[in-house]
N, C-alpha and C positions, 0 to 999 in steps of 0.2 A: 640359113646354112646352104651353101652351094651344092649343086648336084654332084660335083667331083668329090667334095668332102663327104657327102652322104655315102657315095659308092665306096670310098676308102674305108669308112667305118663299117659298112656292111661286110666288106671283105675281111676286115680284122675280126669282126664278130665270129666269122666262120672258123677262125683259128683259136678262139678263146675257149678253153675247156670248161669255163663256168657259164657259157651261153648255150642254151638249147633252143633250137628254132625249127620245130616241126611244121610241116605244111598243114593246111586246114584238113586235107584228106587224111593225113596220118592221124590227126587228132580224132576225126570222126570215125575212122575205121579201126581204132584200137591203139591208143598211144602207148608206146613201150614202157615209159616210166611211170604210168599210172599204177599206184599201189607199190611202187618200187623205188621211191625217191630216196629212201635211206641207203640204198645201194649206190646211188650217185654220190652221196656225201660220205659214204663208207663209215657211218656211225648210226646210232639209233636215237640221237638227240631230237627233241621236239622241233617240228618244222613250222615256221612262221611265214606268211605271205604278206607282201605289200602289193596292193592292186593299183594299177595306173602309176607305176613307180617313176615315170619320167626319166630323169638323168640318173636315178638310182642312189642319190646321196643319202636318203633316209634309210634305205635298205642296207647300205654299207655302214652307216653309223650305228644302226641297230646291231649289226653283226660284230662290230668292234666292241660294243657295250656288253654283248651277251655271247661270249665264245662257246657257251654250253648249249646254244641253240643253232639251228640252221635257218637261213633266210633265203627266200626266193622272191625277187622282184619281177612283176609281170607287167608287160606293156606290149602293145602291137608295134610301137615305133622303136625299132632296133637302133637307129642312129642316135636316139636319145640315151638309152641305157648303156650304150657303148662306153660312156664316161665312167659309169659306176662299175661296169665289168672290168675295165682297165685298171681302175683304182684298186679294186679288190685283189686283182692279180699282183699289182705292184706292192701291195701291203701283205701279201701271202695270207689272205683271208680265205681259208678253205671252207668256211661255213656260209658262203655266199654263192648264189646262182641266179641267173636271169633267164626267164622264159618268155619268148616272143610268141604271143598268141592273143586272141580276143578274149576278154574277160567273160563273155557270155558262154564260152566253152570250158569254163573252169572245172565244171563237174565231170568233164571228160578227160581232164588232165590229172586229177587226183581222186583217190578212192575214199570210201567211207572211213571216218576216224583217222585219216592220214595227217590232218592239219590241226595244230594246237591253237594258233591265233591268226587273225587276219587284221592287217592295218590298211585303212583307206585314208590317205593323206592328201588333203587339198585337191579333191577331184573337181572336175567341171560340174557346177551345180545344175546345169541344164534347166535354167529357170523357166523358159517358155513351156507352156502346157504340152505342145506337140512334141517336146523333147523329153517328156516325163520318163518314157521307157528306157532312155539312155542313162538315167541316174543310177549310180552304182549301189543305191540303197533302196530300190523298189522291192516290193514283195517277191517277185520272181527271182531277183538277184539274191535276196536274203535266204530264200529257200535253197538256192544252189549252194550258198556258203554253208548252210547248216548241214547239207548232205555230205560235206567233206570234213566238217569240224568234228573233233572229239566231243563226247558228251559234256565235258566241262569247258570246252573251248569257247573263246569269246572274240568279239570284234571291236576294233577301235575306229572311230571316225574323228579325225582332226581336220578342221576346216576354218577358213576365214569367212565362210558364207553363213550368215545368220539364218537365211532362208533354208538352207540344207539342214542345219542344226534343228530348226523347228519342225521341218518336214519329217525328219527321222524320229524325233521324239513323239510326234503324233502317230506315226506308223507303229512305233514300239508300244505305246500305251493302248492303241486300238487293238493290237494283237496280243495284249497281255504278256509281252516279252519282259525279260529281266534287265532292267537298267542298273548297272553296277556303279556307274559314276556319270554325272553330267554337269557341265558348267558352261555358261554362255561366254565366259571370259577367263580362260584357264589360268592366265598369269596373274589374275586378280583374285583367284580363289584363296580362301584361308588355308586350305591344305591341298595344294595342287599335286597330283600324282607325278612322281619323278619320271615315270615312263612316258608321260606326255609332254614334259617340259625340258628334259635333258638334251633333246635333239632339236635343232632349229635349222630349217633349210634356208638357202639364200633368200628366197622370196618371203619366207616367214619373218626373217630378220627385218626385211624392208617393211612388211606390214606392221611390225611392232614399232619401228622407228616412226611410222606415220600414225601411231596410236590406234591401230585397227585391232579389234578384238579377235582372238583366236579361240574357237569353241572346241569342245572335246566331249565325246560320249564313249563309254565302254559298256558293252551290253552282250547278252546272250539271247539267241532266238529260240522260240519254242513253237515249232510247227508239228 
């Protein structure tokens, strides 16, 4: 993407009512929407997050499928989720928002019990050992997620990385967390959950065309 195109998207994001872009300082020093996200959506519907939302296609698709819930896509790269934000506005999807921030600050952006579900879709597996701390499913990240999830809230991991799938299962079993569903090839499961198969991103469709397995885990943390 050219720099001019990026700048244009950054500028448009500033005018989108469904895009929130606090500075790091604003998040660290008391983010105004923390604990007040229902006021942004103007309803009290459950709030669902997608972490590392990229272009926002999964966030938008979830919002279309579940008008009774609110969805927030989170990513630090605003030029990417510009597409999702624009699509949501074009389709009058009032239950979609995008938050530009670092995911490690998530517990400073949301309050205890404010979130009903979290989706992590096709994250970078960060396979190299020295990159372990950057995986979105390490113990420190899971602790942050639990701090904002409701007591019965849960997390979804959908990925094409068998490594990440196995890593998370090991982490969950080691910590005696609750695995609600897990399958190493979701589309070949005898009873695949609709929530995991009803939406396919552009890249996911390519993976399937190349017969690459898509893994899925739904779980609750217990810290």
